[in-house]
C-alpha positions in Angstrom: 53.1 126.8 184.6 50.6 128.3 182.3 52.8 127.3 179.3 52.8 123.7 180.6 56.5 123.6 181.6 55.5 122.5 185.1 52.3 120.3 184.8 49.9 119.5 187.6 51.7 117.5 190.3 55.2 118.6 189.3 57.7 119.6 191.9 59.1 123.0 191.0 62.8 123.9 191.6 64.0 125.2 194.9 64.1 128.9 195.8 67.8 129.3 195.1 67.5 127.5 191.7 64.5 129.7 190.7 66.2 132.8 191.8 69.3 132.0 189.7 67.2 131.0 186.7 65.0 134.1 186.8 67.7 136.5 187.8 65.9 137.8 190.9 66.4 137.7 194.6 65.4 134.8 196.8 63.0 137.1 198.7 61.2 137.8 195.5 60.9 134.1 194.7 59.7 133.4 198.3 56.9 136.1 198.0 55.9 134.8 194.6 55.6 131.2 195.9 53.6 132.4 198.9 51.2 134.4 196.7 50.7 131.4 194.3 50.2 129.1 197.2 47.6 131.4 198.6 45.9 131.4 195.2 45.7 127.6 195.1 48.2 127.3 192.3 51.1 125.9 194.3 51.2 123.6 197.4 54.1 123.9 199.8 54.8 120.6 201.5 57.1 121.1 204.5 60.2 119.0 204.2 59.3 117.9 200.7 59.1 120.8 198.4 56.6 122.9 196.4 54.2 121.3 193.9 52.0 122.6 191.2 48.2 122.2 192.0 46.7 124.3 189.2 48.0 126.2 186.2 45.9 129.4 186.3 44.2 131.6 188.9 40.8 130.5 187.6 41.6 126.8 188.1 43.2 127.5 191.5 40.1 129.4 192.6 37.8 126.6 191.4 39.9 124.0 193.3 39.5 126.0 196.5 35.7 126.5 195.9 35.0 122.9 194.8 37.5 121.2 197.1 37.1 117.5 196.8 33.3 117.5 196.7 32.5 115.5 193.5 28.8 116.6 193.5 29.8 120.3 193.4 32.3 119.7 190.6 29.7 117.8 188.5 27.1 120.5 189.1 29.5 123.2 187.8 30.4 121.0 184.9 26.8 120.6 184.0 26.1 124.3 184.0 29.0 125.1 181.7 28.8 122.1 179.4 25.0 122.4 178.7 25.4 126.1 177.7 28.6 125.3 175.8 26.9 122.5 173.8 23.9 124.7 173.1 26.1 127.5 171.7 28.4 125.0 169.9 25.4 123.7 167.9 25.0 127.1 166.3 28.6 128.4 166.2 30.7 125.3 165.3 32.8 125.3 162.2 33.9 122.5 159.9 37.3 122.5 161.7 35.5 122.1 165.1 33.5 119.2 163.8 36.5 117.4 162.5 38.2 117.8 165.9 35.1 116.6 167.8 34.7 113.4 165.7 38.5 112.7 166.1 38.4 113.2 169.9 35.2 111.0 170.1 37.0 108.2 168.3 40.0 108.6 170.6 37.7 108.4 173.7 36.0 105.3 172.3 39.3 103.6 171.7 40.4 104.2 175.3 37.2 103.4 177.2 38.1 99.7 177.6 41.8 100.2 178.3 43.0 99.4 181.9 44.6 102.8 182.3 41.7 105.0 183.4 43.9 108.1 183.5 44.4 108.1 179.7 40.7 107.7 179.2 39.9 110.5 181.7 42.2 112.8 179.8 40.7 111.9 176.4 37.2 112.4 177.8 38.1 115.8 179.3 39.6 116.8 175.9 36.4 116.0 174.2 34.3 118.0 176.6 36.7 121.0 176.4 36.5 120.8 172.6 32.7 121.0 172.8 32.8 124.1 174.9 35.6 125.6 172.8 33.3 125.1 169.7 30.9 127.6 171.3 33.4 130.3 170.3 32.5 132.1 173.5 35.8 133.3 175.0 34.5 133.9 178.6 32.8 130.5 178.8 35.8 128.7 177.3 38.2 130.3 179.8 36.0 129.4 182.7 35.8 125.9 181.5 39.6 125.8 180.9 40.0 126.7 184.5 37.7 123.9 185.5 39.4 121.3 183.3 41.9 120.2 185.9 39.0 119.7 188.4 37.1 117.9 185.7 39.9 115.5 185.2 39.8 114.6 188.9 36.0 114.0 188.7 36.3 111.9 185.5 39.0 109.8 187.1 36.6 108.7 189.8 34.2 107.2 187.3 34.3 103.5 186.4 34.7 101.9 183.0 31.2 100.7 183.3 29.9 104.3 183.8 32.1 105.4 180.9 30.8 102.7 178.6 27.2 103.5 179.6 27.8 107.2 178.7 29.2 106.2 175.2 25.9 106.6 173.4 25.3 110.0 174.9 28.7 111.3 173.9 28.1 110.2 170.3 24.7 111.7 170.5 26.2 115.0 171.7 28.6 115.2 168.7 25.9 114.2 166.3 23.6 117.0 167.7 26.3 119.6 167.3 27.1 118.4 163.8 23.3 118.6 162.9 23.1 122.0 164.6 20.3 120.7 166.8 20.5 123.1 169.7 18.0 121.4 172.1 19.3 117.9 171.5 22.9 119.1 172.1 21.9 120.7 175.4 19.9 117.6 176.4 22.7 115.2 175.6 25.3 117.3 177.4 23.2 117.4 180.5 21.9 113.9 180.4 25.0 111.9 181.1 26.0 114.3 183.9 22.6 113.9 185.4 23.2 110.2 185.4 26.6 110.6 187.1 25.0 112.9 189.7 22.2 110.4 190.2 24.7 107.7 191.1 26.3 109.7 193.9 25.2 109.1 197.5 22.7 111.7 198.8 24.4 114.5 200.8 24.0 114.1 204.5 
């Protein structure tokens, strides 16, 4: 799963098939599935099968903590992305910049396409690249775990919201390119503040 052989939403093979493939007993497979389900990585659906919900312990834990509460997901995103952008503005390399500009162009190309899932993935890839450009391993791994939850939150936005955020995304990459730390942090937090502001107030 961590290698991507079984992506999110994929139904994994049955216990007998896994036992044969891995060369272990069915009880071993059963205990492993139970442990991964407890960790939020697998979901066992009675009468249907077992499905992948997350690809790491971090993302599994974040899914359990955040649940389906979009406000909480966006708040966590904001914390990680603002600091990631701030660090990226000082630590980014020429290779990082080339990737950021390429991903921004890809995001721009998809923002008016009817398939919101492709846009959501392109958007998430850009955000992850920003955090990765911080070259802070701990921050990057935390954000990697959040990426799957981030995809779910991005997928709930509309094309209108995405288009409105276009200027801020370009401004974010420009700020990192110019090594403008404060602007990078401001741009990273700004569009997430806008998304948070559009959510209904909690009861």
